[in-house]
SERO-825850 format. One record per residue (C-alpha): residue in three letters; x, y, z. Coordinates in Angstrom, 1 decimal, always signed. Layout:
+------+--------+--------+--------+
: rest :      x :      y :      z :
+------+--------+--------+--------+
:  ALA :      X :      Y :      Z :
...
+------+--------+--------+--------+
//
This chain:
+------+--------+--------+--------+
: rest :      x :      y :      z :
+------+--------+--------+--------+
:  LYS :   -0.7 :   +6.2 :  +16.4 :
:  ASP :   +2.7 :   +5.0 :  +15.0 :
:  THR :   +3.0 :   +4.4 :  +11.3 :
:  LEU :   +2.9 :   +0.8 :  +10.4 :
:  HIS :   +6.4 :   -0.4 :   +8.9 :
:  THR :   +6.3 :   -3.7 :   +6.7 :
:  LEU :   +9.2 :   -5.6 :   +5.1 :
:  GLN :   +8.5 :   -7.3 :   +2.0 :
:  THR :  +10.3 :   -9.0 :   -1.1 :
:  ALA :  +10.2 :   -7.5 :   -4.6 :
:  GLY :   +8.4 :   -9.8 :   -7.0 :
:  GLN :   +6.5 :  -11.7 :   -4.1 :
:  MET :   +2.8 :  -11.4 :   -3.4 :
:  PHE :   +1.6 :  -10.0 :   +0.1 :
:  ASN :   -1.6 :   -9.2 :   +2.1 :
:  PHE :   -1.4 :   -5.6 :   +3.3 :
:  GLU :   -3.6 :   -5.0 :   +6.6 :
:  LEU :   -4.6 :   -1.9 :   +8.4 :
:  GLN :   -6.2 :   -1.6 :  +12.0 :
:  GLY :   -8.5 :   +1.3 :  +13.0 :
:  ILE :  -11.9 :   +2.5 :  +14.1 :
:  ALA :  -14.8 :   +3.1 :  +12.0 :
:  LEU :  -13.3 :   +1.6 :   +8.8 :
:  THR :  -15.7 :   +0.9 :   +5.7 :
:  LYS :  -15.7 :   -0.5 :   +2.5 :
:  HIS :  -15.3 :   +2.8 :   +0.6 :
:  ASP :  -11.6 :   +3.1 :   +2.2 :
:  ARG :   -8.8 :   +3.2 :   -0.4 :
:  ILE :   -5.3 :   +3.0 :   -0.4 :
:  ARG :   -2.4 :   +4.1 :   -2.8 :
:  ILE :   +1.2 :   +2.7 :   -2.6 :
:  VAL :   +3.4 :   +5.9 :   -3.7 :
:  ASP :   +7.2 :   +6.3 :   -3.7 :
:  ASN :   +8.8 :   +7.6 :   -0.4 :
:  THR :   +9.3 :  +11.0 :   -1.9 :
:  ILE :   +5.6 :  +12.1 :   -2.5 :
:  LEU :   +3.9 :  +13.4 :   +0.4 :
:  CYS :   +0.4 :  +11.8 :   +1.3 :
:  GLY :   -2.1 :  +14.4 :   +0.6 :
:  ASP :   +0.0 :  +15.9 :   -2.2 :
:  ARG :   -1.5 :  +16.1 :   -5.9 :
:  TYR :   +0.2 :  +12.9 :   -6.9 :
:  ALA :   -0.8 :  +10.6 :   -3.7 :
:  ASN :   -3.7 :   +9.2 :   -5.8 :
:  ARG :   -1.4 :   +7.6 :   -8.3 :
:  MET :   -0.4 :   +4.0 :   -7.6 :
:  ASP :   +3.6 :   +3.7 :   -7.9 :
:  PRO :   +4.4 :   +1.7 :  -11.3 :
:  ALA :   +6.4 :   -0.9 :   -9.3 :
:  VAL :   +3.1 :   -2.1 :   -8.0 :
:  LEU :   +2.0 :   -4.9 :  -10.4 :
:  ASP :   -1.3 :   -3.8 :  -12.2 :
:  ILE :   -3.1 :   -6.9 :  -11.8 :
:  THR :   -2.6 :   -7.0 :   -8.1 :
:  SER :   -3.1 :   -3.1 :   -7.5 :
:  PRO :   -5.0 :   -2.4 :   -4.6 :
:  LEU :   -7.1 :   +0.4 :   -6.5 :
:  GLY :  -10.5 :   -0.6 :   -5.5 :
:  GLU :  -12.3 :   -1.9 :   -2.5 :
:  ARG :  -10.5 :   -4.2 :   +0.3 :
:  SER :  -10.5 :   -7.8 :   +0.2 :
:  PHE :  -11.7 :   -8.1 :   +3.5 :
:  GLY :  -12.7 :   -5.7 :   +6.3 :
:  THR :  -14.7 :   -4.9 :   +9.4 :
:  TRP :  -15.0 :   -1.5 :  +11.3 :
:  ARG :  -11.7 :   -2.2 :  +13.1 :
:  LYS :   -9.5 :   -3.7 :  +10.3 :
:  GLU :   -9.0 :   -4.0 :   +6.7 :
:  ARG :   -7.1 :   -6.1 :   +4.2 :
:  TRP :   -6.0 :   -5.8 :   +0.5 :
:  ASP :   -4.8 :   -9.5 :   -0.6 :
:  TYR :   -2.2 :  -10.3 :   -3.0 :
:  VAL :   -0.4 :   -7.2 :   -3.6 :
:  GLN :   +3.0 :   -7.2 :   -5.5 :
:  VAL :   +5.6 :   -4.6 :   -5.8 :
:  ASP :   +8.0 :   -5.5 :   -8.3 :
:  LYS :  +11.1 :   -2.9 :   -7.6 :
:  MET :  +13.1 :   -2.5 :   -4.4 :
:  GLY :  +12.7 :   +0.8 :   -2.7 :
:  ILE :  +10.9 :   +2.4 :   +0.0 :
:  TYR :   +7.1 :   +3.2 :   -0.3 :
:  LYS :   +4.4 :   +5.0 :   +1.3 :
:  VAL :   +0.8 :   +3.8 :   +2.0 :
:  CYS :   -1.5 :   +6.7 :   +1.7 :
:  TRP :   -5.0 :   +6.1 :   +3.0 :
:  CYS :   -8.2 :   +7.8 :   +1.9 :
:  GLY :  -10.9 :   +7.4 :   +4.5 :
:  GLY :  -13.8 :   +7.0 :   +1.9 :
:  ILE :  -15.6 :  +10.2 :   +3.0 :
:  GLU :  -14.7 :  +11.7 :   -0.2 :
:  ASP :  -14.5 :   +9.8 :   -3.4 :
:  CYS :  -11.0 :   +9.0 :   -3.3 :
:  SER :  -10.3 :  +10.6 :   -6.6 :
:  LEU :   -7.8 :  +13.2 :   -5.8 :
:  GLY :   -4.5 :  +13.3 :   -4.2 :
:  SER :   -5.4 :  +15.4 :   -1.3 :
:  HIS :   -8.2 :  +12.9 :   -0.4 :
:  PHE :   -5.2 :  +10.2 :   +0.2 :
:  ASN :   -3.9 :  +12.3 :   +3.2 :
:  MET :   -3.0 :   +9.8 :   +6.0 :
:  HIS :   +0.3 :   +8.1 :   +5.7 :
:  VAL :   -0.5 :   +4.7 :   +7.5 :
:  ALA :   +2.2 :   +2.6 :   +6.4 :
:  THR :   +5.9 :   +2.3 :   +4.9 :
:  ILE :   +6.6 :   -0.6 :   +3.1 :
:  ILE :  +10.5 :   -1.7 :   +2.6 :
:  VAL :  +10.8 :   -3.7 :   -0.5 :
:  ASN :  +14.2 :   -5.7 :   -0.8 :
:  GLY :  +15.3 :   -8.1 :   -3.3 :
:  VAL :  +15.8 :  -11.8 :   -3.5 :
:  MET :  +19.6 :  -12.9 :   -3.5 :
:  MET :  +20.4 :  -15.6 :   -5.9 :
:  SER :  +23.3 :  -17.5 :   -5.7 :
:  SER :  +24.8 :  -20.9 :   -7.5 :
:  ALA :  +23.5 :  -22.7 :   -4.4 :
:  GLY :  +19.9 :  -21.3 :   -4.8 :
:  ASN :  +18.0 :  -18.7 :   -3.1 :
:  GLY :  +19.5 :  -17.3 :   -0.1 :
+------+--------+--------+--------+
//
């Protein structure tokens, strides 16, 4: 299956949703810098650009066996990020558990002008 690509704005909250088969409440995601490979030793560490209070470290906000969603995620720095997924079979503690690259998040900035946001 193709990797999901999503465009977001730095500093604004968004909901992150995945679709699949046999998804469970034990699934976890990590948003990492684009230079980190999913399954690498650092794939279990959320990027510091993800606002701590909104960080999707734990259980999904909503889910069924076909889709899952983490609500109110915020990335505060422009850049390209990978979403690495752990299928909940392991305890999702090691980088090797987050071995599926399920999405790419492109975070752009907000352009401010004397006329307002634009």
